[in-house]
C-alpha positions in Angstrom: 37.2 -51.8 -3.6 34.9 -51.0 -0.6 36.5 -47.6 -0.1 36.2 -46.8 -3.8 32.4 -47.6 -3.7 32.0 -45.5 -0.6 33.7 -42.5 -2.4 31.7 -43.1 -5.5 28.5 -43.0 -3.5 29.5 -39.6 -1.9 30.3 -38.2 -5.4 26.9 -39.3 -6.8 25.0 -37.9 -3.8 27.0 -34.6 -4.0 26.2 -34.2 -7.7 22.5 -35.1 -7.2 22.0 -32.6 -4.4 24.0 -30.0 -6.4 21.6 -30.4 -9.4 18.6 -30.3 -7.2 19.8 -27.3 -5.2 20.7 -25.0 -8.2 17.2 -23.5 -8.5 16.8 -23.2 -4.7 20.1 -21.4 -4.4 19.4 -19.2 -7.4 16.0 -18.3 -6.0 17.4 -17.5 -2.6 20.3 -15.5 -4.0 18.2 -13.4 -6.4 15.5 -12.6 -3.9 18.1 -11.8 -1.2 19.9 -9.5 -3.6 16.6 -7.7 -4.5 15.7 -7.4 -0.9 19.1 -6.0 0.0 18.6 -3.3 -2.6 14.9 -2.7 -2.2 15.4 0.8 -0.8 17.6 1.7 -3.7 14.8 0.7 -6.0 12.3 2.7 -3.9 10.3 -0.4 -3.1 9.9 0.5 0.6 7.6 3.4 -0.6 6.0 2.0 -3.7 2.6 0.4 -3.2 1.8 -2.9 -4.8 -0.5 -2.6 -7.9 -0.3 -6.0 -9.7 -3.5 -7.9 -9.3 -1.9 -11.3 -9.0 0.2 -10.1 -6.0 -2.9 -8.5 -4.4 -4.7 -11.8 -4.9 -2.0 -13.5 -2.9 -2.6 -11.2 0.0 -6.4 -11.4 -0.4 -6.8 -7.7 -0.8 -10.5 -6.9 -1.4 -12.0 -4.5 -3.9 -11.8 -0.9 -2.5 -14.8 0.9 -1.1 -15.2 4.4 -2.3 -17.5 7.4 -1.7 -17.9 10.3 -4.0 -19.2 13.8 -3.3 -20.2 16.6 -5.7 -18.2 19.8 -5.2 -20.6 22.7 -4.3 -20.2 25.7 -6.6 -18.2 23.7 -9.1 -20.2 21.7 -11.6 -19.0 18.3 -12.9 -16.3 18.2 -10.3 -16.1 15.4 -7.7 -14.1 14.5 -4.6 -13.8 10.7 -3.9 -12.4 8.7 -1.0 -11.1 5.3 -2.0 -10.3 3.6 1.3 -7.8 6.0 2.9 -6.9 7.8 -0.3 -8.6 11.0 -1.5 -9.0 12.1 -5.1 -10.3 15.2 -7.0 -11.7 13.7 -10.1 -8.8 11.4 -10.9 -5.9 13.5 -9.2 -4.7 12.0 -5.9 -4.7 14.5 -3.1 -1.8 14.7 -0.6 -4.0 13.8 2.4 -5.1 10.4 3.8 -7.4 9.0 6.4 -10.5 10.5 8.0 -14.0 10.2 6.6 -14.8 12.5 3.7 -18.1 14.4 4.3 -18.1 17.0 1.5 -16.3 19.5 -0.7 -17.0 23.1 -1.7 -15.4 25.6 -4.1 -14.9 28.9 -2.2 -13.4 30.9 -5.1 -9.7 30.9 -4.6 -9.9 27.8 -2.4 -11.2 24.3 -2.7 -12.4 23.2 0.8 -12.7 19.5 1.7 -14.0 18.2 5.1 -13.7 15.1 7.1 -15.5 14.6 10.4 -13.0 16.8 12.4 -10.9 18.8 9.9 -11.0 21.1 7.0 -8.4 20.7 4.2 -7.8 23.9 2.1 -6.5 23.6 -1.4 -5.7 26.0 -4.2 -7.5 25.6 -7.5 -4.3 23.8 -8.7 -4.8 21.3 -5.9 -1.8 22.4 -3.8 -2.5 21.8 -0.1 -2.6 25.1 1.7 -3.5 24.0 5.2 -5.2 21.2 7.2 -7.0 22.6 10.2 -8.8 21.1 13.1 -12.4 22.3 13.7 -13.9 22.2 17.2 -17.7 22.1 17.1 -20.3 20.4 19.3 -19.8 17.2 17.4 -18.4 15.6 14.3 -19.0 17.3 11.0 -21.8 15.6 9.0 -22.2 17.9 6.1 -20.8 20.9 4.4 -22.3 23.4 2.0 -22.4 27.0 0.9 -25.0 29.8 1.3 -24.5 33.2 -0.4 -20.8 32.6 -0.6 -20.4 31.6 3.1 -19.2 28.1 4.1 -21.7 26.2 6.2 -20.9 23.2 8.4 -23.5 20.8 9.8 -23.2 18.5 12.8 -25.7 16.1 14.3 -27.4 18.8 16.3 -26.3 22.2 14.9 -25.4 24.4 12.0 -22.3 26.6 11.9 -21.3 29.5 9.7 -17.7 30.3 8.9 -16.1 33.7 8.8 -14.2 34.9 5.7 -10.9 33.5 7.0 -12.5 30.1 7.7 -11.1 30.3 11.2 -14.1 31.2 13.3 -17.4 29.3 13.2 -20.6 30.8 14.7 -23.4 28.5 15.7 -26.7 29.4 13.9 -29.9 29.6 15.7 -32.0 27.6 13.3 -31.6 24.9 10.6 -29.9 26.2 7.5 -30.9 25.9 3.9 -27.4 25.9 2.5 -26.8 23.8 -0.6 -24.9 20.8 0.7 -22.2 18.7 -0.9 -24.0 15.4 -1.5 -23.0 11.8 -2.1 -23.2 11.1 -5.8 -22.4 8.5 -8.4 -18.9 9.2 -9.9 -19.0 9.4 -13.7 -17.6 6.3 -15.4 -14.8 8.2 -17.1 -13.4 9.0 -13.6 -14.4 5.8 -11.8 -12.5 3.6 -14.3 -9.3 5.5 -13.7 -9.3 5.2 -9.9 -7.6 2.2 -8.2 -9.9 -0.8 -7.8 -7.9 -2.1 -4.8 -5.9 -0.1 -2.3 -3.4 -1.4 0.1 -0.6 -0.2 2.4 1.6 -3.2 1.2 4.8 -2.2 -0.4 7.0 -4.2 -2.8 9.7 -4.4 -0.1 7.2 -6.4 2.1 6.5 -8.7 -0.8 10.2 -9.3 -1.3 10.6 -10.0 2.4 7.8 -12.6 2.3 9.0 -14.1 -1.0 12.6 -14.5 0.3 11.4 -15.8 3.7 9.0 -18.4 2.3 5.8 -16.9 3.7 3.5 -16.8 0.7 2.7 -20.2 -0.8 2.2 -22.5 2.1 4.4 -25.3 3.3 6.4 -25.9 0.0 7.4 -22.2 0.0 8.1 -22.2 3.7 10.5 -25.1 3.2 12.6 -23.4 0.5 14.9 -21.5 3.0 15.4 -24.7 5.0 16.1 -26.9 2.0 18.5 -24.3 0.7 20.4 -24.2 4.0 20.4 -28.0 4.1 21.6 -28.3 0.6 24.5 -25.9 1.1 25.5 -27.7 4.4 25.3 -31.1 2.6 27.4 -29.9 -0.4 30.0 -28.4 2.0 30.3 -31.6 4.0 30.4 -33.9 1.0 32.9 -31.7 -0.7 35.2 -31.8 2.3 34.8 -35.6 2.5 35.7 -36.0 -1.2 38.6 -33.7 -0.8 39.8 -35.6 2.3 39.4 -39.0 0.7 41.2 -37.8 -2.5 44.0 -36.6 -0.3 44.3 -39.9 1.4 44.3 -41.8 -1.9 47.0 -39.5 -3.3 49.0 -39.9 -0.1 49.0 -43.7 -0.4 50.4 -43.6 -4.0 
């Protein structure tokens, strides 16, 4: 009788833990499967866009700065964190600090503090070139069809190839690209929050229990404990059943 009660207790515990652990095991299995195939889904390159996920990582609203494009009315270049946009089209450059933009006929020229980025009018990147002046570029403009760059202490004039910059003897009166307010029709299309976080990182944190505090952190441990417990109690039930059958 005592052996029967002991075996019944093991069976009840096994069934109770099995019911409790179903959701834990399913969660761990599904997130593990998705993580295993994250690269197949392209999640290692796809930035997170869902607001509720960005809220979990406490991603703040993006800071953005817009410049008017000299010689091209109603056209704007905007930097949203590390991303650059022409109106609403994302440009294939990142980083740096945008200081201006100018339309030079066949080329659209954008500048950060130490580089010029040359684009076709179709926004194909032609070249990114370093510029060595007496300091960081603070402004960019056009005068009589010639590109002008401004540093903290000097003005420079570019040649036709945009390769050679000659220092000017006096302050220049070029029309500079200026910070402006981006029209609402463009601003509402640009991303409100920008992050380098990708969906693969989210799946890693979700699977590893690193997102929702202690309860989430305990899921992998509870899943491992449940599987170990079920394996041991299963073996015990099998062993006790074999003994009972052997005594018949």
